[in-house]
C-alpha positions as CSV (number, residue, x, y, z in Angstrom):
1,M,53.5,31.8,37.4
2,S,57.1,32.8,36.5
3,D,58.4,29.8,38.8
4,T,55.7,27.3,37.5
5,R,56.8,28.3,34.0
6,A,60.6,27.8,34.7
7,S,59.8,24.5,36.3
8,L,57.9,23.5,33.4
9,T,60.4,24.4,30.8
10,R,63.3,23.1,32.5
11,S,61.4,19.8,33.0
12,A,60.6,19.4,29.2
13,A,64.5,20.2,28.4
14,M,65.3,17.4,30.7
15,A,63.1,15.2,29.1
16,S,64.5,16.0,25.8
17,M,67.9,15.2,26.7
18,L,67.5,11.9,28.3
19,T,65.0,11.1,25.3
20,A,67.9,12.3,23.0
21,L,70.6,9.9,24.7
22,F,68.3,7.0,25.0
23,L,67.8,7.0,21.2
24,G,71.2,8.0,20.2
25,A,72.6,4.8,21.9
26,L,69.9,2.5,20.1
27,K,70.4,4.3,16.7
28,L,74.1,4.0,17.2
29,W,73.6,0.2,17.5
30,A,71.2,0.0,14.8
31,V,73.5,2.1,12.1
32,W,76.4,-0.6,12.8
33,Q,73.9,-3.4,12.0
34,T,72.3,-2.0,9.0
35,S,74.5,0.3,7.1
36,S,71.5,2.4,6.4
37,T,71.8,6.2,5.4
38,A,68.5,7.0,6.7
39,M,69.2,5.4,10.2
40,L,72.4,7.3,10.0
41,G,70.6,10.2,9.1
42,S,68.4,9.6,12.0
43,L,71.3,9.1,14.5
44,A,72.7,12.4,13.4
45,D,69.7,13.9,14.0
46,T,69.3,12.7,17.4
47,S,73.0,13.5,18.4
48,L,72.3,17.1,17.3
49,D,68.9,17.0,19.2
50,F,70.9,16.5,22.3
51,V,73.3,19.3,22.0
52,A,70.3,21.4,20.7
53,S,68.5,20.2,24.0
54,V,71.2,21.2,26.4
55,A,71.0,24.5,24.6
56,T,67.6,24.5,25.2
57,L,67.9,23.9,28.9
58,V,70.7,26.7,29.2
59,G,68.2,29.3,27.4
60,V,65.2,28.6,29.4
61,W,67.3,28.7,32.7
62,V,68.7,32.0,31.7
63,A,65.4,33.3,30.4
64,A,63.6,32.7,33.8
65,Q,66.2,34.7,35.7
66,P,64.8,37.8,36.9
67,A,65.8,41.3,35.9
68,D,68.9,42.6,37.2
69,E,70.9,46.0,36.9
70,D,72.5,45.2,33.8
71,H,69.2,43.5,32.1
72,R,66.4,45.9,33.4
73,F,64.1,44.2,30.6
74,G,64.8,40.5,32.0
75,H,66.5,37.7,30.1
76,G,63.8,36.5,28.0
77,K,65.7,36.6,24.6
78,A,67.8,34.1,25.9
79,E,64.9,31.6,24.5
80,P,65.3,32.7,20.7
81,V,69.0,32.8,21.0
82,A,68.9,29.1,22.4
83,A,66.3,28.6,19.3
84,M,68.8,30.0,16.7
85,F,71.6,28.0,18.1
86,Q,69.1,24.9,17.5
87,I,68.3,25.8,13.9
88,I,71.9,26.1,13.0
89,L,72.4,22.5,14.0
90,I,69.4,21.8,12.2
91,V,70.9,23.1,8.9
92,L,74.2,21.4,9.5
93,S,72.4,18.0,10.1
94,A,70.4,18.1,7.0
95,S,73.4,19.1,4.9
96,A,75.6,16.3,6.1
97,I,72.5,13.9,5.3
98,G,71.9,15.3,2.2
99,F,75.8,14.7,1.3
100,R,75.8,11.3,2.4
101,A,72.5,10.2,0.8
102,I,74.0,11.4,-2.5
103,Q,77.1,9.7,-1.8
104,R,75.1,6.4,-1.5
105,L,72.9,7.1,-4.7
106,A,76.3,7.4,-6.5
107,E,77.8,4.2,-5.0
108,G,74.5,2.0,-5.1
109,G,74.8,0.8,-1.7
110,E,72.6,-1.7,0.1
111,T,71.4,-2.1,3.7
112,R,71.2,-5.0,6.1
113,A,69.6,-6.6,9.0
114,A,66.2,-4.8,8.3
115,E,64.5,-6.5,11.4
116,E,67.0,-4.6,13.8
117,G,66.8,-1.4,12.2
118,I,62.7,-1.8,12.0
119,A,62.7,-2.6,15.7
120,V,64.8,0.3,16.8
121,S,62.7,2.8,14.8
122,V,59.7,1.5,16.2
123,I,61.1,1.9,20.1
124,A,62.2,5.5,18.7
125,I,58.7,6.3,17.5
126,A,56.9,5.4,20.9
127,A,59.6,7.2,22.9
128,T,59.2,10.3,20.9
129,F,55.5,10.4,20.9
130,G,55.7,10.3,24.9
131,L,58.3,13.1,24.6
132,I,56.4,15.3,22.1
133,A,53.1,14.7,24.1
134,W,54.8,16.5,27.2
135,Q,56.5,19.2,25.0
136,R,53.1,20.2,23.8
137,Y,51.8,20.4,27.0
138,V,54.4,22.6,28.3
139,I,54.1,24.8,25.2
140,R,50.4,25.1,26.0
141,R,51.1,26.4,29.2
142,T,54.0,28.7,28.7
143,G,54.6,29.8,25.1
144,S,58.2,28.9,25.5
145,V,59.9,29.5,22.0
146,A,62.9,27.7,23.0
147,I,60.7,24.4,23.6
148,K,58.7,25.0,20.4
149,T,61.8,24.9,18.3
150,D,63.2,21.8,20.3
151,S,59.7,20.0,19.8
152,V,60.4,20.6,15.9
153,H,63.4,18.4,16.2
154,Y,61.4,15.4,17.6
155,Q,58.4,15.8,15.6
156,S,60.8,15.7,12.4
157,D,62.2,12.3,14.3
158,L,58.7,10.7,13.8
159,L,59.0,11.2,10.3
160,L,62.6,10.2,10.1
161,N,61.6,7.0,11.9
162,V,59.0,6.1,9.6
163,A,61.3,6.9,6.7
164,V,64.0,4.5,8.1
165,I,61.2,1.7,8.3
166,A,59.9,2.4,4.9
167,A,63.7,2.6,3.6
168,L,64.6,-0.7,5.0
169,V,61.3,-2.4,3.8
170,L,61.7,-1.2,0.3
171,D,65.4,-2.2,0.4
172,Q,65.7,-5.3,1.8
173,Y,62.0,-6.9,0.9
174,M,61.2,-5.2,-2.5
175,G,64.5,-5.0,-4.0
176,F,64.5,-1.1,-4.6
177,T,68.1,-0.4,-3.4
178,K,67.7,3.5,-4.0
179,A,65.0,3.9,-1.4
180,D,67.6,4.4,1.4
181,P,69.5,7.1,-0.3
182,L,66.0,8.8,-1.6
183,F,64.6,8.9,1.5
184,G,67.6,10.4,3.5
185,L,67.4,13.2,0.7
186,A,63.6,13.8,1.6
187,I,64.7,13.9,5.4
188,A,67.3,16.4,4.7
189,A,64.9,18.5,2.8
190,W,62.3,18.3,5.5
191,L,64.7,19.0,8.1
192,L,65.7,22.3,6.2
193,W,62.2,23.3,5.7
194,N,61.4,23.0,9.5
195,A,64.7,24.9,10.3
196,W,63.2,28.0,8.2
197,S,59.9,27.6,9.7
198,A,61.5,27.5,13.4
199,A,63.6,30.4,12.4
200,T,60.7,32.9,11.8
201,E,59.4,33.0,15.4
202,A,62.8,33.1,17.0
203,I,63.7,36.3,14.4
204,D,60.6,37.7,15.6
205,H,61.4,37.9,19.0
206,L,64.9,39.0,18.5
207,M,63.9,41.7,16.2
208,D,61.1,43.1,18.5
209,R,58.4,42.2,16.0
210,E,54.9,43.8,16.9
211,W,52.4,41.4,18.4
212,P,49.9,39.3,16.0
213,E,47.3,41.5,15.0
214,E,44.6,39.3,16.9
215,K,46.6,39.8,20.1
216,R,47.3,43.3,19.7
217,R,43.3,44.0,18.7
218,A,42.4,42.0,21.8
219,F,44.7,44.3,23.9
220,V,43.0,47.6,22.4
221,E,39.7,46.0,22.7
222,A,40.6,45.6,26.5
223,A,41.7,49.0,26.8
224,A,38.5,50.3,25.1
225,K,36.6,49.3,28.2
226,H,38.2,52.3,30.0
227,P,36.4,55.5,28.7
228,E,39.3,57.4,30.1
229,L,41.6,55.8,27.2
230,S,39.3,57.1,24.5
231,N,42.4,58.8,22.8
232,L,44.8,56.1,23.0
233,H,47.6,56.2,20.7
234,D,51.3,55.4,19.8
235,L,50.6,51.8,20.8
236,R,53.8,49.6,20.6
237,T,54.3,46.1,21.6
238,R,56.6,43.5,21.5
239,T,57.7,40.0,23.3
240,S,60.8,38.9,24.9
241,G,60.8,35.2,26.0
242,Y,57.3,34.7,28.2
243,H,57.3,38.7,28.7
244,D,55.2,40.7,26.8
245,F,55.7,44.1,26.7
246,A,53.5,47.1,25.9
247,Q,53.4,51.0,25.7
248,F,51.2,53.7,24.8
249,H,50.2,57.4,25.1
250,V,46.8,58.6,26.6
251,D,45.3,62.1,26.3
252,L,44.0,63.5,29.7
253,P,42.5,67.1,30.4
254,G,45.4,69.3,31.3
255,S,43.2,70.5,34.5
256,M,43.3,67.0,35.9
257,T,45.8,66.6,39.0
258,V,48.5,64.4,39.2
259,N,46.9,62.5,41.9
260,D,43.7,61.9,39.9
261,A,45.6,61.1,36.6
262,H,47.8,58.5,38.7
263,D,44.9,56.9,40.2
264,I,43.0,56.5,36.4
265,I,46.5,54.8,35.2
266,E,46.8,52.7,38.1
267,R,43.5,51.3,37.7
268,V,44.0,50.6,33.9
269,E,47.5,49.0,34.4
270,E,45.8,46.8,37.0
271,D,42.9,45.8,34.6
272,L,45.0,45.1,31.7
273,R,47.7,43.0,33.6
274,S,45.0,40.9,35.0
275,Q,43.9,40.0,31.4
276,F,47.6,39.8,30.0
277,P,49.7,38.1,32.3
278,D,53.3,38.6,32.5
279,L,52.6,42.2,30.7
280,E,55.3,44.8,31.6
281,L,53.1,48.0,30.6
282,L,54.1,51.5,30.4
283,I,51.6,54.3,29.8
284,H,52.4,57.8,28.9
285,I,50.1,60.9,29.8
286,D,49.5,63.6,27.1
287,P,47.7,66.7,28.0
288,L,44.5,66.9,25.8
289,G,45.0,68.4,22.6
290,H,48.8,68.0,22.5
291,V,49.9,66.9,19.1
292,D,53.0,64.8,18.8
293,E,56.0,65.9,16.6
294,P,55.2,65.3,12.9
295,D,58.5,63.2,12.5
296,N,56.9,60.6,14.8
297,P,55.7,57.7,12.6
298,L,53.2,57.0,14.8
299,A,51.9,60.4,15.6
300,E,48.3,61.0,15.7
301,T,47.3,57.5,15.2
302,N,44.4,56.5,17.4
303,E,44.1,53.0,18.0
304,F,40.5,52.9,18.7
305,A,39.7,54.5,15.3
306,H,42.1,51.8,13.4
307,L,40.1,49.3,15.5
308,K,36.8,50.8,14.2
309,D,38.4,51.0,10.6
310,T,39.1,47.1,10.3
311,E,35.6,46.4,11.4
């Protein structure tokens, strides 16, 4: 599973880099032909897409490395780090596009050579559709946060290219000269919104946020199938890259032998890992009747009782 995931994420990152190089060359020629602010914004975004794709490739490669002596929990956080780098680039790109658009509004500049700009945008839309389709397939298979963030760039590119076409048509054929810089401002705002949205998941990974409630609930329901875990408590979860981590306490009779307790926990772990692939699971055994220290914020919290309370 890990090898397949690494191969898929690397292929998505390489496809992203090649697409960015191809579109960058096309858009550079189109900017020279059209003098369009919207096209310039699209070129700037594509240039940063290439840099971001390199960061994505590095991130997914590092994240795929196995745990070692210095990184006992693996290298999964390399993906959200790469995603945060991409987000910084998106913000810089949006700021530059917005500044240039405001300048063009003040200057009242016009565009030219609409046909060339429109043709380049149509080609860019077709290439971007193909890349996004592959990225979505990889995301469904891997859940990679770095590829998700990289895909945000190219989803924005679709709107960027549509905006370029609209700006050129309104300017060249309908005489609305402010269309190009206004679309440039709209593009900048859209990129900033996407940066904010993409940052949320990356920060959640870096800050070890608990699993979403639906996933956490599914885990507790799976554990509930084992009667030995009726007193499961102190459940903690997090995600790092493609690895999930979970740990909890469970009460077992104090008279039970170590071998018997070990056999029970082994069986539970095997079952839960089969239902949650790439799960790192740690189970702590408490003697039945044990009460955690009162300064523990999770003390005496029975996950099954909480599950029943939410039904």
